C-alpha positions in Angstrom: 21.4 105.9 40.1 19.0 108.8 40.1 20.0 112.1 38.4 18.5 115.5 39.0 16.4 116.6 36.1 18.1 119.2 33.9 15.6 122.0 33.3 18.0 124.3 31.4 16.2 123.9 28.1 12.8 124.4 29.6 13.9 127.6 31.4 15.4 129.0 28.1 12.2 128.0 26.3 10.0 129.6 28.9 12.0 132.9 28.9 12.0 132.9 25.1 8.2 132.6 25.0 7.8 135.3 27.7 10.1 137.6 25.8 8.1 137.0 22.6 4.8 137.6 24.4 6.1 140.8 25.9 7.1 142.0 22.4 3.7 141.1 21.1 2.0 143.2 23.8 3.6 146.3 22.3 2.4 145.3 18.8 0.2 147.8 16.9 -2.3 145.2 15.9 -5.1 144.8 18.5 -5.6 141.2 17.7 -2.0 140.4 18.4 -2.1 142.2 21.7 -5.3 140.4 22.7 -3.9 137.1 21.9 -1.1 137.6 24.4 -3.6 137.4 27.3 -5.2 134.3 26.0 -1.9 132.6 25.3 -0.6 133.4 28.9 -3.8 132.0 30.4 -3.5 128.8 28.3 0.2 128.3 29.2 -0.8 128.7 32.9 -3.7 126.2 32.4 -1.2 123.7 30.9 1.3 124.2 33.7 -1.5 123.6 36.2 -2.5 120.4 34.4 1.1 119.1 34.4 1.3 119.8 38.2 -2.0 118.0 38.8 -1.0 115.0 36.7 2.4 114.7 38.5 0.6 114.7 41.8 -1.9 112.1 40.6 1.0 109.9 39.4 2.7 110.2 42.8 -0.5 109.1 44.5 -0.8 106.1 42.1 2.8 105.2 42.8 2.2 105.3 46.5 -0.9 103.1 46.2 0.9 100.6 44.0 3.8 100.3 46.5 1.4 99.8 49.4 -0.5 97.2 47.3 2.7 95.4 46.5 3.8 95.4 50.1 0.4 94.1 51.3 0.6 91.3 48.7 4.1 90.3 50.0 2.8 90.3 53.6 -0.1 88.1 52.6 2.2 85.6 50.9 4.5 85.5 54.0 1.6 84.9 56.3 0.4 82.0 54.1 3.9 80.5 54.0 4.2 80.8 57.8 0.9 78.9 58.3 2.1 76.0 56.2 
């Protein structure tokens, strides 16, 4: 059976990080405020990488399914000729 992925923890974690970054934007220290932008950009980069790798994995899965199906068809054809 397949279950829907529970993303509750990830959503809580994401909101917590966003809240913390929002608080850091109001910080008196210029370096702390500057780091918020860099951190958000890095988080976005990582999310983009995750999405890219998931798509790439799906393409590999499709290719392997097709390859497996082609192999089965080739075996059937050989058996029918014999």
